[in-house]
TIVO-2410 file (N, C-alpha, C; in nm, 3 decimals):
# residues 191
REC num residu      c1      c2      c3 atome chaine
REC   1      M   0.085  -0.118   0.000     N      A
REC   1      M   0.000   0.000   0.000    CA      A
REC   1      M   0.089   0.123   0.000     C      A
REC   2      N   0.066   0.210  -0.095     N      A
REC   2      N   0.142   0.333  -0.109    CA      A
REC   2      N   0.048   0.450  -0.084     C      A
REC   3      V   0.075   0.525   0.024     N      A
REC   3      V  -0.013   0.632   0.068    CA      A
REC   3      V   0.064   0.764   0.067     C      A
REC   4      L  -0.003   0.869   0.023     N      A
REC   4      L   0.053   1.004   0.023    CA      A
REC   4      L  -0.039   1.094   0.102     C      A
REC   5      L   0.019   1.178   0.188     N      A
REC   5      L  -0.060   1.278   0.260    CA      A
REC   5      L  -0.021   1.416   0.211     C      A
REC   6      L  -0.122   1.493   0.169     N      A
REC   6      L  -0.106   1.632   0.129    CA      A
REC   6      L  -0.181   1.719   0.229     C      A
REC   7      G  -0.140   1.842   0.239     N      A
REC   7      G  -0.210   1.938   0.324    CA      A
REC   7      G  -0.114   2.045   0.370     C      A
REC   8      P  -0.167   2.157   0.417     N      A
REC   8      P  -0.080   2.264   0.463    CA      A
REC   8      P  -0.004   2.224   0.589     C      A
REC   9      Q   0.103   2.295   0.617     N      A
REC   9      Q   0.177   2.274   0.740    CA      A
REC   9      Q   0.081   2.292   0.856     C      A
REC  10      G   0.090   2.203   0.955     N      A
REC  10      G   0.003   2.211   1.071    CA      A
REC  10      G  -0.125   2.130   1.059     C      A
REC  11      A  -0.148   2.068   0.943     N      A
REC  11      A  -0.271   1.991   0.922    CA      A
REC  11      A  -0.266   1.854   0.989     C      A
REC  12      G  -0.148   1.813   1.035     N      A
REC  12      G  -0.137   1.683   1.102    CA      A
REC  12      G  -0.086   1.571   1.013     C      A
REC  13      K  -0.021   1.606   0.902     N      A
REC  13      K   0.029   1.503   0.811    CA      A
REC  13      K   0.124   1.408   0.882     C      A
REC  14      G   0.219   1.462   0.958     N      A
REC  14      G   0.316   1.377   1.026    CA      A
REC  14      G   0.251   1.289   1.131     C      A
REC  15      T   0.158   1.345   1.207     N      A
REC  15      T   0.087   1.270   1.310    CA      A
REC  15      T   0.008   1.155   1.248     C      A
REC  16      Q  -0.067   1.185   1.144     N      A
REC  16      Q  -0.150   1.082   1.080    CA      A
REC  16      Q  -0.064   0.981   1.005     C      A
REC  17      A   0.044   1.026   0.942     N      A
REC  17      A   0.132   0.933   0.872    CA      A
REC  17      A   0.194   0.833   0.970     C      A
REC  18      T   0.233   0.880   1.088     N      A
REC  18      T   0.289   0.792   1.190    CA      A
REC  18      T   0.186   0.688   1.232     C      A
REC  19      R   0.062   0.729   1.249     N      A
REC  19      R  -0.043   0.634   1.290    CA      A
REC  19      R  -0.073   0.534   1.180     C      A
REC  20      I  -0.080   0.579   1.055     N      A
REC  20      I  -0.104   0.488   0.943    CA      A
REC  20      I   0.010   0.386   0.935     C      A
REC  21      A   0.133   0.436   0.945     N      A
REC  21      A   0.250   0.348   0.937    CA      A
REC  21      A   0.245   0.240   1.045     C      A
REC  22      A   0.213   0.279   1.167     N      A
REC  22      A   0.208   0.183   1.278    CA      A
REC  22      A   0.094   0.084   1.260     C      A
REC  23      E  -0.021   0.132   1.219     N      A
REC  23      E  -0.140   0.047   1.205    CA      A
REC  23      E  -0.125  -0.054   1.092     C      A
REC  24      Y  -0.061  -0.012   0.982     N      A
REC  24      Y  -0.053  -0.096   0.863    CA      A
REC  24      Y   0.086  -0.155   0.839     C      A
REC  25      G   0.179  -0.132   0.930     N      A
REC  25      G   0.313  -0.191   0.919    CA      A
REC  25      G   0.395  -0.139   0.803     C      A
REC  26      L   0.387  -0.010   0.778     N      A
REC  26      L   0.459   0.052   0.667    CA      A
REC  26      L   0.555   0.158   0.719     C      A
REC  27      P   0.664   0.185   0.647     N      A
REC  27      P   0.752   0.293   0.690    CA      A
REC  27      P   0.689   0.429   0.662     C      A
REC  28      H   0.708   0.520   0.758     N      A
REC  28      H   0.665   0.659   0.743    CA      A
REC  28      H   0.783   0.733   0.679     C      A
REC  29      V   0.766   0.777   0.559     N      A
REC  29      V   0.871   0.845   0.485    CA      A
REC  29      V   0.840   0.995   0.488     C      A
REC  30      S   0.905   1.065   0.580     N      A
REC  30      S   0.883   1.208   0.596    CA      A
REC  30      S   1.006   1.283   0.549     C      A
REC  31      T   0.990   1.360   0.443     N      A
REC  31      T   1.106   1.435   0.393    CA      A
REC  31      T   1.150   1.538   0.496     C      A
REC  32      G   1.054   1.597   0.568     N      A
REC  32      G   1.091   1.695   0.671    CA      A
REC  32      G   1.179   1.632   0.778     C      A
REC  33      D   1.140   1.514   0.828     N      A
REC  33      D   1.221   1.444   0.927    CA      A
REC  33      D   1.357   1.407   0.871     C      A
REC  34      M   1.357   1.359   0.745     N      A
REC  34      M   1.485   1.320   0.684    CA      A
REC  34      M   1.576   1.441   0.666     C      A
REC  35      L   1.518   1.556   0.628     N      A
REC  35      L   1.599   1.677   0.612    CA      A
REC  35      L   1.654   1.725   0.746     C      A
REC  36      R   1.568   1.724   0.850     N      A
REC  36      R   1.616   1.765   0.983    CA      A
REC  36      R   1.725   1.671   1.034     C      A
REC  37      A   1.710   1.541   1.006     N      A
REC  37      A   1.812   1.443   1.047    CA      A
REC  37      A   1.943   1.469   0.972     C      A
REC  38      A   1.933   1.504   0.844     N      A
REC  38      A   2.053   1.534   0.765    CA      A
REC  38      A   2.125   1.656   0.823     C      A
REC  39      I   2.049   1.757   0.865     N      A
REC  39      I   2.109   1.876   0.926    CA      A
REC  39      I   2.176   1.839   1.058     C      A
REC  40      A   2.107   1.760   1.141     N      A
REC  40      A   2.163   1.720   1.271    CA      A
REC  40      A   2.289   1.637   1.254     C      A
REC  41      A   2.295   1.557   1.147     N      A
REC  41      A   2.413   1.473   1.123    CA      A
REC  41      A   2.533   1.555   1.078     C      A
REC  42      G   2.508   1.677   1.029     N      A
REC  42      G   2.617   1.766   0.991    CA      A
REC  42      G   2.687   1.731   0.861     C      A
REC  43      G   2.625   1.647   0.781     N      A
REC  43      G   2.685   1.607   0.654    CA      A
REC  43      G   2.663   1.709   0.544     C      A
REC  44      E   2.708   1.672   0.425     N      A
REC  44      E   2.699   1.761   0.309    CA      A
REC  44      E   2.554   1.797   0.276     C      A
REC  45      L   2.465   1.698   0.273     N      A
REC  45      L   2.325   1.725   0.240    CA      A
REC  45      L   2.265   1.821   0.344     C      A
REC  46      G   2.294   1.797   0.471     N      A
REC  46      G   2.244   1.884   0.576    CA      A
REC  46      G   2.290   2.028   0.560     C      A
REC  47      R   2.417   2.047   0.525     N      A
REC  47      R   2.470   2.183   0.504    CA      A
REC  47      R   2.403   2.248   0.383     C      A
REC  48      R   2.367   2.168   0.283     N      A
REC  48      R   2.304   2.224   0.163    CA      A
REC  48      R   2.159   2.265   0.188     C      A
REC  49      V   2.087   2.195   0.277     N      A
REC  49      V   1.945   2.223   0.294    CA      A
REC  49      V   1.913   2.317   0.411     C      A
REC  50      K   2.003   2.330   0.509     N      A
REC  50      K   1.975   2.409   0.629    CA      A
REC  50      K   1.933   2.553   0.598     C      A
REC  51      P   2.003   2.625   0.510     N      A
REC  51      P   1.962   2.763   0.484    CA      A
REC  51      P   1.818   2.774   0.431     C      A
REC  52      Y   1.775   2.678   0.352     N      A
REC  52      Y   1.638   2.681   0.300    CA      A
REC  52      Y   1.537   2.662   0.413     C      A
REC  53      L   1.560   2.562   0.498     N      A
REC  53      L   1.466   2.534   0.607    CA      A
REC  53      L   1.461   2.650   0.705     C      A
REC  54      D   1.577   2.705   0.740     N      A
REC  54      D   1.580   2.816   0.836    CA      A
REC  54      D   1.505   2.939   0.785     C      A
REC  55      A   1.504   2.958   0.653     N      A
REC  55      A   1.436   3.073   0.594    CA      A
REC  55      A   1.289   3.045   0.564     C      A
REC  56      G   1.244   2.920   0.589     N      A
REC  56      G   1.107   2.884   0.558    CA      A
REC  56      G   1.083   2.868   0.409     C      A
REC  57      E   1.190   2.844   0.334     N      A
REC  57      E   1.182   2.826   0.190    CA      A
REC  57      E   1.180   2.678   0.155     C      A
REC  58      L   1.133   2.646   0.035     N      A
REC  58      L   1.134   2.507  -0.011    CA      A
REC  58      L   1.276   2.467  -0.051     C      A
REC  59      V   1.311   2.345  -0.015     N      A
REC  59      V   1.440   2.288  -0.057    CA      A
REC  59      V   1.429   2.258  -0.207     C      A
REC  60      P   1.534   2.285  -0.286     N      A
REC  60      P   1.527   2.262  -0.431    CA      A
REC  60      P   1.486   2.118  -0.466     C      A
REC  61      D   1.409   2.108  -0.573     N      A
REC  61      D   1.355   1.978  -0.615    CA      A
REC  61      D   1.459   1.870  -0.628     C      A
REC  62      E   1.574   1.903  -0.689     N      A
REC  62      E   1.673   1.798  -0.714    CA      A
REC  62      E   1.725   1.736  -0.584     C      A
REC  63      L   1.734   1.816  -0.477     N      A
REC  63      L   1.778   1.762  -0.348    CA      A
REC  63      L   1.672   1.670  -0.287     C      A
REC  64      I   1.546   1.710  -0.297     N      A
REC  64      I   1.438   1.629  -0.243    CA      A
REC  64      I   1.423   1.500  -0.323     C      A
REC  65      V   1.428   1.509  -0.455     N      A
REC  65      V   1.414   1.390  -0.540    CA      A
REC  65      V   1.525   1.290  -0.507     C      A
REC  66      E   1.647   1.340  -0.490     N      A
REC  66      E   1.761   1.255  -0.454    CA      A
REC  66      E   1.735   1.184  -0.321     C      A
REC  67      L   1.688   1.258  -0.224     N      A
REC  67      L   1.661   1.205  -0.092    CA      A
REC  67      L   1.550   1.099  -0.094     C      A
REC  68      I   1.440   1.128  -0.160     N      A
REC  68      I   1.325   1.038  -0.159    CA      A
REC  68      I   1.351   0.912  -0.240     C      A
REC  69      R   1.421   0.924  -0.351     N      A
REC  69      R   1.454   0.806  -0.433    CA      A
REC  69      R   1.538   0.709  -0.351     C      A
REC  70      E   1.636   0.762  -0.280     N      A
REC  70      E   1.721   0.678  -0.196    CA      A
REC  70      E   1.639   0.608  -0.087     C      A
REC  71      R   1.546   0.680  -0.027     N      A
REC  71      R   1.466   0.623   0.083    CA      A
REC  71      R   1.373   0.512   0.035     C      A
REC  72      L   1.311   0.531  -0.081     N      A
REC  72      L   1.218   0.430  -0.132    CA      A
REC  72      L   1.289   0.303  -0.178     C      A
REC  73      A   1.420   0.310  -0.194     N      A
REC  73      A   1.497   0.191  -0.232    CA      A
REC  73      A   1.527   0.101  -0.112     C      A
REC  74      H   1.502   0.148   0.011     N      A
REC  74      H   1.528   0.066   0.130    CA      A
REC  74      H   1.433  -0.052   0.134     C      A
REC  75      P   1.480  -0.167   0.185     N      A
REC  75      P   1.397  -0.288   0.189    CA      A
REC  75      P   1.266  -0.270   0.266     C      A
REC  76      D   1.264  -0.188   0.370     N      A
REC  76      D   1.140  -0.174   0.449    CA      A
REC  76      D   1.029  -0.105   0.372     C      A
REC  77      A   1.059  -0.046   0.256     N      A
REC  77      A   0.957   0.020   0.175    CA      A
REC  77      A   0.910  -0.070   0.060     C      A
REC  78      S   0.954  -0.195   0.060     N      A
REC  78      S   0.919  -0.283  -0.053    CA      A
REC  78      S   0.771  -0.317  -0.060     C      A
REC  79      N   0.701  -0.319   0.053     N      A
REC  79      N   0.557  -0.350   0.052    CA      A
REC  79      N   0.471  -0.224   0.057     C      A
REC  80      G   0.533  -0.109   0.053     N      A
REC  80      G   0.458   0.016   0.055    CA      A
REC  80      G   0.521   0.116   0.148     C      A
REC  81      F   0.458   0.232   0.155     N      A
REC  81      F   0.512   0.342   0.234    CA      A
REC  81      F   0.401   0.443   0.259     C      A
REC  82      V   0.425   0.527   0.357     N      A
REC  82      V   0.338   0.640   0.385    CA      A
REC  82      V   0.424   0.764   0.365     C      A
REC  83      L   0.395   0.839   0.261     N      A
REC  83      L   0.478   0.953   0.221    CA      A
REC  83      L   0.416   1.083   0.272     C      A
REC  84      D   0.499   1.164   0.335     N      A
REC  84      D   0.454   1.288   0.399    CA      A
REC  84      D   0.559   1.395   0.373     C      A
REC  85      G   0.517   1.506   0.311     N      A
REC  85      G   0.608   1.617   0.286    CA      A
REC  85      G   0.664   1.621   0.146     C      A
REC  86      F   0.625   1.528   0.063     N      A
REC  86      F   0.671   1.520  -0.076    CA      A
REC  86      F   0.561   1.450  -0.154     C      A
REC  87      P   0.520   1.501  -0.268     N      A
REC  87      P   0.570   1.618  -0.340    CA      A
REC  87      P   0.506   1.748  -0.290     C      A
REC  88      R   0.575   1.857  -0.315     N      A
REC  88      R   0.524   1.990  -0.280    CA      A
REC  88      R   0.505   2.079  -0.401     C      A
REC  89      T   0.551   2.033  -0.516     N      A
REC  89      T   0.535   2.111  -0.640    CA      A
REC  89      T   0.493   2.015  -0.751     C      A
REC  90      M   0.441   2.072  -0.859     N      A
REC  90      M   0.401   1.989  -0.973    CA      A
REC  90      M   0.522   1.915  -1.030     C      A
REC  91      A   0.638   1.981  -1.035     N      A
REC  91      A   0.759   1.915  -1.085    CA      A
REC  91      A   0.794   1.794  -0.998     C      A
REC  92      Q   0.778   1.808  -0.865     N      A
REC  92      Q   0.805   1.695  -0.776    CA      A
REC  92      Q   0.702   1.585  -0.795     C      A
REC  93      A   0.575   1.622  -0.816     N      A
REC  93      A   0.471   1.522  -0.841    CA      A
REC  93      A   0.503   1.444  -0.967     C      A
REC  94      D   0.546   1.515  -1.071     N      A
REC  94      D   0.584   1.448  -1.195    CA      A
REC  94      D   0.703   1.355  -1.172     C      A
REC  95      A   0.801   1.402  -1.093     N      A
REC  95      A   0.919   1.318  -1.062    CA      A
REC  95      A   0.878   1.196  -0.980     C      A
REC  96      L   0.786   1.213  -0.884     N      A
REC  96      L   0.738   1.101  -0.805    CA      A
REC  96      L   0.664   1.002  -0.893     C      A
REC  97      D   0.574   1.052  -0.979     N      A
REC  97      D   0.501   0.963  -1.070    CA      A
REC  97      D   0.598   0.884  -1.157     C      A
REC  98      A   0.699   0.952  -1.211     N      A
REC  98      A   0.797   0.883  -1.295    CA      A
REC  98      A   0.876   0.780  -1.216     C      A
REC  99      M   0.917   0.815  -1.094     N      A
REC  99      M   0.993   0.723  -1.009    CA      A
REC  99      M   0.909   0.599  -0.977     C      A
REC 100      L   0.783   0.620  -0.942     N      A
REC 100      L   0.697   0.506  -0.910    CA      A
REC 100      L   0.674   0.418  -1.032     C      A
REC 101      R   0.657   0.478  -1.149     N      A
REC 101      R   0.644   0.399  -1.273    CA      A
REC 101      R   0.768   0.314  -1.295     C      A
REC 102      E   0.887   0.372  -1.272     N      A
REC 102      E   1.013   0.299  -1.291    CA      A
REC 102      E   1.021   0.175  -1.202     C      A
REC 103      I   0.967   0.184  -1.082     N      A
REC 103      I   0.976   0.071  -0.989    CA      A
REC 103      I   0.846  -0.010  -0.984     C      A
REC 104      G   0.755   0.017  -1.079     N      A
REC 104      G   0.634  -0.062  -1.091    CA      A
REC 104      G   0.533  -0.041  -0.979     C      A
REC 105      R   0.523   0.079  -0.929     N      A
REC 105      R   0.430   0.111  -0.821    CA      A
REC 105      R   0.341   0.227  -0.861     C      A
REC 106      E   0.234   0.244  -0.782     N      A
REC 106      E   0.149   0.362  -0.796    CA      A
REC 106      E   0.095   0.395  -0.659     C      A
REC 107      L   0.048   0.518  -0.644     N      A
REC 107      L  -0.013   0.559  -0.518    CA      A
REC 107      L  -0.152   0.499  -0.509     C      A
REC 108      D  -0.179   0.426  -0.401     N      A
REC 108      D  -0.311   0.367  -0.382    CA      A
REC 108      D  -0.412   0.473  -0.339     C      A
REC 109      V  -0.368   0.564  -0.252     N      A
REC 109      V  -0.458   0.669  -0.204    CA      A
REC 109      V  -0.377   0.792  -0.167     C      A
REC 110      V  -0.434   0.909  -0.199     N      A
REC 110      V  -0.375   1.038  -0.163    CA      A
REC 110      V  -0.476   1.108  -0.073     C      A
REC 111      F  -0.437   1.133   0.052     N      A
REC 111      F  -0.523   1.204   0.145    CA      A
REC 111      F  -0.489   1.352   0.142     C      A
REC 112      E  -0.592   1.435   0.124     N      A
REC 112      E  -0.575   1.579   0.135    CA      A
REC 112      E  -0.629   1.621   0.271     C      A
REC 113      L  -0.538   1.656   0.363     N      A
REC 113      L  -0.579   1.704   0.495    CA      A
REC 113      L  -0.609   1.852   0.483     C      A
REC 114      Q  -0.736   1.887   0.498     N      A
REC 114      Q  -0.783   2.024   0.474    CA      A
REC 114      Q  -0.789   2.101   0.606     C      A
REC 115      L  -0.726   2.220   0.608     N      A
REC 115      L  -0.718   2.299   0.730    CA      A
REC 115      L  -0.709   2.448   0.695     C      A
REC 116      A  -0.785   2.530   0.765     N      A
REC 116      A  -0.781   2.675   0.743    CA      A
REC 116      A  -0.645   2.731   0.788     C      A
REC 117      D  -0.599   2.836   0.720     N      A
REC 117      D  -0.470   2.897   0.753    CA      A
REC 117      D  -0.462   2.944   0.898     C      A
REC 118      E  -0.571   3.000   0.950     N      A
REC 118      E  -0.569   3.050   1.087    CA      A
REC 118      E  -0.540   2.937   1.186     C      A
REC 119      V  -0.603   2.821   1.164     N      A
REC 119      V  -0.581   2.706   1.252    CA      A
REC 119      V  -0.439   2.654   1.234     C      A
REC 120      A  -0.390   2.652   1.110     N      A
REC 120      A  -0.253   2.608   1.084    CA      A
REC 120      A  -0.154   2.697   1.159     C      A
REC 121      H  -0.173   2.830   1.154     N      A
REC 121      H  -0.085   2.923   1.226    CA      A
REC 121      H  -0.083   2.891   1.375     C      A
REC 122      E  -0.201   2.875   1.434     N      A
REC 122      E  -0.210   2.844   1.578    CA      A
REC 122      E  -0.136   2.715   1.612     C      A
REC 123      R  -0.159   2.612   1.532     N      A
REC 123      R  -0.095   2.483   1.558    CA      A
REC 123      R   0.057   2.492   1.546     C      A
REC 124      L   0.104   2.561   1.444     N      A
REC 124      L   0.249   2.569   1.421    CA      A
REC 124      L   0.319   2.653   1.527     C      A
REC 125      L   0.255   2.759   1.572     N      A
REC 125      L   0.315   2.839   1.680    CA      A
REC 125      L   0.321   2.757   1.809     C      A
REC 126      A   0.218   2.678   1.835     N      A
REC 126      A   0.220   2.591   1.953    CA      A
REC 126      A   0.330   2.486   1.940     C      A
REC 127      R   0.347   2.431   1.819     N      A
REC 127      R   0.452   2.332   1.796    CA      A
REC 127      R   0.590   2.393   1.818     C      A
REC 128      A   0.607   2.517   1.775     N      A
REC 128      A   0.736   2.584   1.793    CA      A
REC 128      A   0.771   2.590   1.941     C      A
REC 129      L   0.674   2.622   2.025     N      A
REC 129      L   0.698   2.628   2.169    CA      A
REC 129      L   0.723   2.490   2.228     C      A
REC 130      D   0.643   2.392   2.187     N      A
REC 130      D   0.655   2.256   2.242    CA      A
REC 130      D   0.784   2.187   2.201     C      A
REC 131      E   0.823   2.203   2.074     N      A
REC 131      E   0.937   2.128   2.020    CA      A
REC 131      E   1.062   2.212   2.002     C      A
REC 132      G   1.054   2.342   2.026     N      A
REC 132      G   1.171   2.427   2.005    CA      A
REC 132      G   1.215   2.434   1.860     C      A
REC 133      R   1.119   2.431   1.767     N      A
REC 133      R   1.150   2.431   1.625    CA      A
REC 133      R   1.187   2.571   1.578     C      A
REC 134      S   1.311   2.590   1.535     N      A
REC 134      S   1.356   2.721   1.488    CA      A
REC 134      S   1.293   2.760   1.355     C      A
REC 135      D   1.237   2.662   1.283     N      A
REC 135      D   1.177   2.692   1.153    CA      A
REC 135      D   1.029   2.730   1.164     C      A
REC 136      D   0.973   2.737   1.286     N      A
REC 136      D   0.834   2.772   1.304    CA      A
REC 136      D   0.816   2.914   1.360     C      A
REC 137      T   0.883   3.011   1.300     N      A
REC 137      T   0.861   3.151   1.337    CA      A
REC 137      T   0.736   3.199   1.263     C      A
REC 138      P   0.669   3.304   1.314     N      A
REC 138      P   0.549   3.354   1.244    CA      A
REC 138      P   0.576   3.389   1.097     C      A
REC 139      E   0.692   3.449   1.070     N      A
REC 139      E   0.726   3.487   0.932    CA      A
REC 139      E   0.746   3.364   0.845     C      A
REC 140      A   0.817   3.265   0.896     N      A
REC 140      A   0.842   3.142   0.820    CA      A
REC 140      A   0.712   3.065   0.797     C      A
REC 141      I   0.625   3.064   0.897     N      A
REC 141      I   0.495   2.996   0.883    CA      A
REC 141      I   0.415   3.062   0.770     C      A
REC 142      S   0.410   3.194   0.770     N      A
REC 142      S   0.337   3.265   0.665    CA      A
REC 142      S   0.394   3.235   0.527     C      A
REC 143      R   0.526   3.233   0.516     N      A
REC 143      R   0.589   3.201   0.387    CA      A
REC 143      R   0.556   3.059   0.344     C      A
REC 144      R   0.564   2.963   0.438     N      A
REC 144      R   0.536   2.823   0.402    CA      A
REC 144      R   0.390   2.803   0.361     C      A
REC 145      L   0.298   2.870   0.428     N      A
REC 145      L   0.157   2.858   0.389    CA      A
REC 145      L   0.134   2.922   0.252     C      A
REC 146      A   0.200   3.034   0.225     N      A
REC 146      A   0.188   3.096   0.093    CA      A
REC 146      A   0.244   3.004  -0.015     C      A
REC 147      H   0.359   2.941   0.014     N      A
REC 147      H   0.416   2.842  -0.079    CA      A
REC 147      H   0.319   2.728  -0.101     C      A
REC 148      Y   0.257   2.681   0.009     N      A
REC 148      Y   0.162   2.569  -0.003    CA      A
REC 148      Y   0.050   2.606  -0.100     C      A
REC 149      H  -0.011   2.722  -0.080     N      A
REC 149      H  -0.124   2.760  -0.166    CA      A
REC 149      H  -0.080   2.780  -0.311     C      A
REC 150      A   0.037   2.835  -0.332     N      A
REC 150      A   0.083   2.862  -0.468    CA      A
REC 150      A   0.138   2.738  -0.538     C      A
REC 151      K   0.212   2.655  -0.465     N      A
REC 151      K   0.286   2.546  -0.530    CA      A
REC 151      K   0.228   2.406  -0.504     C      A
REC 152      T   0.177   2.381  -0.384     N      A
REC 152      T   0.135   2.245  -0.349    CA      A
REC 152      T  -0.014   2.223  -0.369     C      A
REC 153      E  -0.094   2.322  -0.337     N      A
REC 153      E  -0.239   2.306  -0.350    CA      A
REC 153      E  -0.282   2.262  -0.491     C      A
REC 154      P  -0.214   2.305  -0.599     N      A
REC 154      P  -0.252   2.257  -0.732    CA      A
REC 154      P  -0.241   2.105  -0.749     C      A
REC 155      L  -0.163   2.038  -0.662     N      A
REC 155      L  -0.150   1.893  -0.671    CA      A
REC 155      L  -0.282   1.822  -0.638     C      A
REC 156      V  -0.368   1.889  -0.564     N      A
REC 156      V  -0.498   1.831  -0.531    CA      A
REC 156      V  -0.572   1.796  -0.661     C      A
REC 157      G  -0.575   1.888  -0.756     N      A
REC 157      G  -0.638   1.863  -0.884    CA      A
REC 157      G  -0.570   1.752  -0.962     C      A
REC 158      H  -0.438   1.748  -0.955     N      A
REC 158      H  -0.359   1.645  -1.023    CA      A
REC 158      H  -0.400   1.506  -0.975     C      A
REC 159      Y  -0.407   1.488  -0.843     N      A
REC 159      Y  -0.442   1.357  -0.789    CA      A
REC 159      Y  -0.592   1.329  -0.799     C      A
REC 160      R  -0.674   1.432  -0.792     N      A
REC 160      R  -0.819   1.412  -0.811    CA      A
REC 160      R  -0.843   1.356  -0.951     C      A
REC 161      A  -0.771   1.408  -1.051     N      A
REC 161      A  -0.787   1.360  -1.188    CA      A
REC 161      A  -0.744   1.214  -1.202     C      A
REC 162      K  -0.652   1.169  -1.118     N      A
REC 162      K  -0.609   1.029  -1.121    CA      A
REC 162      K  -0.709   0.938  -1.050     C      A
REC 163      G  -0.802   0.999  -0.974     N      A
REC 163      G  -0.907   0.921  -0.911    CA      A
REC 163      G  -0.871   0.859  -0.777     C      A
REC 164      N  -0.760   0.904  -0.716     N      A
REC 164      N  -0.720   0.843  -0.588    CA      A
REC 164      N  -0.713   0.943  -0.473     C      A
REC 165      L  -0.778   1.058  -0.487     N      A
REC 165      L  -0.774   1.162  -0.384    CA      A
REC 165      L  -0.893   1.148  -0.290     C      A
REC 166      V  -0.865   1.157  -0.159     N      A
REC 166      V  -0.969   1.155  -0.056    CA      A
REC 166      V  -0.948   1.277   0.032     C      A
REC 167      G  -1.049   1.364   0.039     N      A
REC 167      G  -1.042   1.482   0.125    CA      A
REC 167      G  -1.078   1.448   0.269     C      A
REC 168      I  -1.000   1.500   0.363     N      A
REC 168      I  -1.020   1.476   0.506    CA      A
REC 168      I  -1.021   1.612   0.577     C      A
REC 169      H  -1.124   1.638   0.657     N      A
REC 169      H  -1.129   1.762   0.736    CA      A
REC 169      H  -1.036   1.746   0.856     C      A
REC 170      A  -0.925   1.820   0.857     N      A
REC 170      A  -0.819   1.801   0.957    CA      A
REC 170      A  -0.835   1.891   1.080     C      A
REC 171      D  -0.947   1.963   1.090     N      A
REC 171      D  -0.964   2.052   1.204    CA      A
REC 171      D  -1.036   1.983   1.321     C      A
REC 172      R  -1.035   1.852   1.321     N      A
REC 172      R  -1.096   1.774   1.429    CA      A
REC 172      R  -0.987   1.708   1.512     C      A
REC 173      S  -1.028   1.627   1.609     N      A
REC 173      S  -0.930   1.560   1.693    CA      A
REC 173      S  -0.848   1.460   1.612     C      A
REC 174      I  -0.731   1.428   1.663     N      A
REC 174      I  -0.642   1.332   1.597    CA      A
REC 174      I  -0.716   1.200   1.574     C      A
REC 175      N  -0.789   1.152   1.675     N      A
REC 175      N  -0.860   1.025   1.663    CA      A
REC 175      N  -0.973   1.030   1.561     C      A
REC 176      E  -1.043   1.142   1.555     N      A
REC 176      E  -1.152   1.155   1.456    CA      A
REC 176      E  -1.095   1.155   1.314     C      A
REC 177      V  -0.986   1.226   1.294     N      A
REC 177      V  -0.922   1.230   1.162    CA      A
REC 177      V  -0.873   1.090   1.125     C      A
REC 178      F  -0.810   1.021   1.220     N      A
REC 178      F  -0.758   0.887   1.190    CA      A
REC 178      F  -0.870   0.788   1.159     C      A
REC 179      A  -0.981   0.799   1.229     N      A
REC 179      A  -1.094   0.709   1.202    CA      A
REC 179      A  -1.144   0.727   1.058     C      A
REC 180      E  -1.148   0.851   1.011     N      A
REC 180      E  -1.191   0.876   0.873    CA      A
REC 180      E  -1.089   0.820   0.774     C      A
REC 181      I  -0.961   0.834   0.805     N      A
REC 181      I  -0.856   0.779   0.719    CA      A
REC 181      I  -0.867   0.626   0.713     C      A
REC 182      Q  -0.886   0.562   0.829     N      A
REC 182      Q  -0.900   0.416   0.831    CA      A
REC 182      Q  -1.020   0.371   0.749     C      A
REC 183      A  -1.132   0.442   0.762     N      A
REC 183      A  -1.252   0.405   0.686    CA      A
REC 183      A  -1.223   0.413   0.536     C      A
REC 184      A  -1.151   0.517   0.493     N      A
REC 184      A  -1.117   0.532   0.352    CA      A
REC 184      A  -1.022   0.421   0.306     C      A
REC 185      L  -0.923   0.387   0.390     N      A
REC 185      L  -0.830   0.279   0.354    CA      A
REC 185      L  -0.904   0.146   0.344     C      A
REC 186      D  -0.997   0.122   0.435     N      A
REC 186      D  -1.076  -0.001   0.430    CA      A
REC 186      D  -1.160  -0.006   0.301     C      A
REC 187      Q  -1.212   0.109   0.258     N      A
REC 187      Q  -1.292   0.113   0.136    CA      A
REC 187      Q  -1.211   0.079   0.012     C      A
REC 188      V  -1.084   0.122   0.010     N      A
REC 188      V  -1.001   0.090  -0.108    CA      A
REC 188      V  -0.937  -0.047  -0.094     C      A
REC 189      G  -0.969  -0.118   0.015     N      A
REC 189      G  -0.927  -0.256   0.031    CA      A
REC 189      G  -0.778  -0.277   0.048     C      A
REC 190      V  -0.716  -0.195   0.131     N      A
REC 190      V  -0.571  -0.207   0.146    CA      A
REC 190      V  -0.528  -0.289   0.266     C      A
REC 191      R  -0.620  -0.336   0.346     N      A
REC 191      R  -0.580  -0.414   0.464    CA      A
REC 191      R  -0.536  -0.552   0.424     C      A
***
């Protein structure tokens, strides 16, 4: 089962991806987590991406494509994955589609976690305090949400046209959102 979560920052993609991964025995492939880990490791990739993350800007496509291709080649992703944080642009969606075709896979379901900007701002500011995230400043949050609306939101139409998009109202409790996700996964017969 190959699952993709789309939605603005603060919609709960990481939280729901972790729950889906645990429930269905799949790896949670989070580009944000992988990028932060690369920065913490102090390697070349981390040095290349840190300025983008600190400024609330998108990391260039070629760096993300390189990172995600490498991750999907790991043995634990052979039966599927839960992808969170990629793609964020139409070019990345095209690269993901091409990559999946190369390895004989397709996305079984794409969840669009829908959340108003005001709620996203509140959630992200709370996360900054709870987790000490330097990339969750009010200015960076505003830039990331603007990027989402300009660059990522058009992917909703792309996946809707493929027939595998499921909209989820993300302004409810974590358990309510997960129950709706499980119901949708059960409907597409992925258990």
